N, C-alpha and C positions, 0 to 999 in steps of 0.2 A: 293467607299466612296462618299456619296451624298453631295458634297460640292456645295455651291452656287457660281455662277460666274455672271459677270455683263456685259450687252450688250455693254455698252459704251467702255469697254476695249478690245473688240474682235478685234479691228483694230490694236492692239499692240501685235503681236505674240511674241515679246521678253519679255513680262511681264506675269508672272504666278501669279495670284492673285485670292482671293476668301474668303469665310467664311464657316466654318463648321456649321452643324446643330447638333441636339442631336441624329440623326439617324445613325445607321450603326456601332456602336462600341461594346465594350465588357463589359463596366461597368454595375453594377447592383444597385438595390435599388434606392435611391434618385438621383444617378448619371446616371441612365439608359438613353442612352447606350453609346453615343459617347462623353463622358466627356473629355475635354481638360485641365482641371484645375490642371496641374502638380505643380503649385505653390500655390494653394488655401490653406486656413487655415484648411479646412476639408479634411483629407487625403483620396485618392482613388488610390490604387496601380495599378489599371487598366488604369488610365489616361495616364501614360507614354506609355502603349501598344497602346492606341488609337492614341497618338501623333506620335509615330514611324510609325504606319500604314498609317496615313495621309501623312506623309513626303515621305514614299516609293511610294505612289500612285501618287505623283506629276510628271508631265512631265519635271522634272529638277532634277539634282543631286547636292544639296547644299553642299558646303564644310564647311559652318558655319551656325548654327542656333542661332538666337538671340531672346531672350524672355525677358519680362519685369516683374518686381515686381511693380505694379502700385499703385500710391498714389493720384490719382485725381489731378495731377499737370500739369506743362507745361515744365518740363525738357525733353530734347531730347538727344539721343545718335546717332551720325553719324558714321556708320561703313564703313571702307575702307579696304585696304589690311591687316592692323593691327588694331584691334578694340581698342577703348579707354579703360581706366581702367574699369574692371568689375569683378564680382565674378563668378568663373567658377564652374560649376557642370557637371556631366557626360553628354556628348553629346550636351550640350547647353552652350552658353554664357548668363548669367543672369545679366540684368542691373537693379540694385536696384533704387528705388525712381524715376522711369522713366516711362512716359506715351507716349512717342513719339520715334519712331525708323525711321531711314532713311539710305539709301545706294545708291551708284552708282556703286557698284561692283557686277558683275554677280556671281551667286552662293552663295550669302549671303541671307538666308531665314529669313525674319522678321516675328515675331509672336507676337500678342497682344491678350488679353483675355477679354471676355465679358459675363455679365449676362443680363443686360438691357441697359447698357451704349452704347454710339454711337461710332461705328468704322468708322473712316474716312481714306480713301486712297487718296493720291495725287501723280500723276505721271507727270514727265517732259519728254516728248518724245524727246525733243531737246538734253538734256544733259544726257538722259538715267539714271534718278534718280527717286527713289520711296520712299515714306514715309507712315507710318501708325501712327494714333493718336487715343488714348483712351480718350473719352470725355463724362463723365456723367454730371449731372447738375452742379457739382462744376467745373469740367474742362471747361464746356461750359461758365460758368460765368467768368472764367479766360481767355477765348478765346484761348483754347489750339489749335484749328484748325489754328488760326493765328500764333501761335508759330511754328507750323509745316511749314507753308508757309514761314515764315521769316527765319526759319532754312534752308530750301532748297535754298532760295535766297542767304544766307550767305555761305553755304557749296558748292553749285554747280553753282551759278550764274543763278539760275532759273529766268525766267520772268513770272510773274503771268498770263499774258494774253495768255501764251502758255501752261499753265498747264491744266490737266484734273483731276477731282475728283469724288469719289464715297462716298456717305453717305450710309453705309450699314444698314441692319436690326437692329432695336433697339426698345426700348419702344416707342410706338406711341402716338399721341395726343388722340387717341380713348380710351386709358387706363391709361395714366401716370398722376396720380393726385399728386399734391404737395400743401403744405400749403403756406400761404402768406409769411412766412419767406424765402421760396425759390422763389416763383413767383415774389417777390419784386426785386429780382436780375435781372429780365428780363423785367423791365418796358419799356426798349427801344425797345422791340419787341412785342407790343400789339397784332399784328395780329397772333402771335403764342401762345397766352394765351386765354383759354376758361374758363369763370367762371362756376363753377360746385359745388353745395352743400357746399357753404361757403369755397370752395377751388378753385383751378384752375387746369385744364388740360393743359399740356404744350407740345408744339411740339419742342422737342430738335433737331430732325433731320432738321426741317425747320430753326431753329435758326442757326444751324451750317452751313447750306447751305448759309444763309444770311451772316454769318461771312466770308465764303470763297469768296463770291462775293465782299464783302467789301475789301478784300485783292487784288482784281483785277482779279480773275478767272472769265471768262465769265459764265453767268448763264447757257448757252446752253452746257457748258463743264462740268456741274455738274450733275451726276446721283444720285437721291435720291430714295432709296428703299422704297416701300410702306409697307413692311412687318413689323409687330409689334411683338416683342418677348414676350409680355405679353399674347396676345390672340391667338397666333399661337403655337400650341403644338409641332411643329417641333423644337422649340427652348427651351433651358433652360431659366428660368426667375427668377432672384434673388427675385424680389418683389412678383411675383405670388406664388412662392414656399416657401415663408417665410424665405428666406435667407439660406435655406439648399438645395443646388442644385449644378449642374455642371456648366461648362463654355464652351462657344464656343470660337473658335479662328479665328481671321482674319489673313491672311497671304499674303505675297508678296515676289517675288523673280525674279530677272532678269536672263534670260538665257544667256549662252555663245553664241557668234555668231555661227550660224549654228549648235548649239547643238541638237543632236537627241537622244532620249531615247528609247531603244528597250527592 
């Protein structure tokens, strides 16, 4: 399974994390081929096959899989030995109206879904806690990444200066055009707005990295992927494909101490 991994996380062998691409699955048509959209409004009965194959291929054996029904908000769910109230579906705990997941429990696999929005991972190596955040333009305007960091401070006692973060592939400033109704929400980040044909191109990844640094995470501890989901055909893109397409998944799971998968 051709998942993307991130160099800055290689020094943390206890953390299994990455992002899927559209390659290597069994979906067909507009969902070809590695569609992870198990909760998307357009049904694809092969998405669950792709998801299970991805999970089986991971070098960890999760005892719980947590996924989100995302609403472009800032609500988080913190998973421990017993999850908070949720809606249960076969094989998965589904958290409604939730865009942020976090855990400090080994064996809990966190999964969030993406078309062009920004996937953000934050890891606390001191307290062995990890979080994922889904942040499109609306979530970015609401500072969802800050909600993730504040949630980890509250739940795990995380210290921002000790955190590591990854801003994963998403719509890039090269391609992501928005009207003034959206760009006006980001006037505080002029260096991330590029005037273009009576609109703006916007660097959501850069804005989210700046939000993370404003929370106290050192800039050198934040990896920002240069990959753009709109112009790189290894990814599904909701905008490029007119809203009819598949989804990628960002995932994170802590391994049990000395866990070995054979």
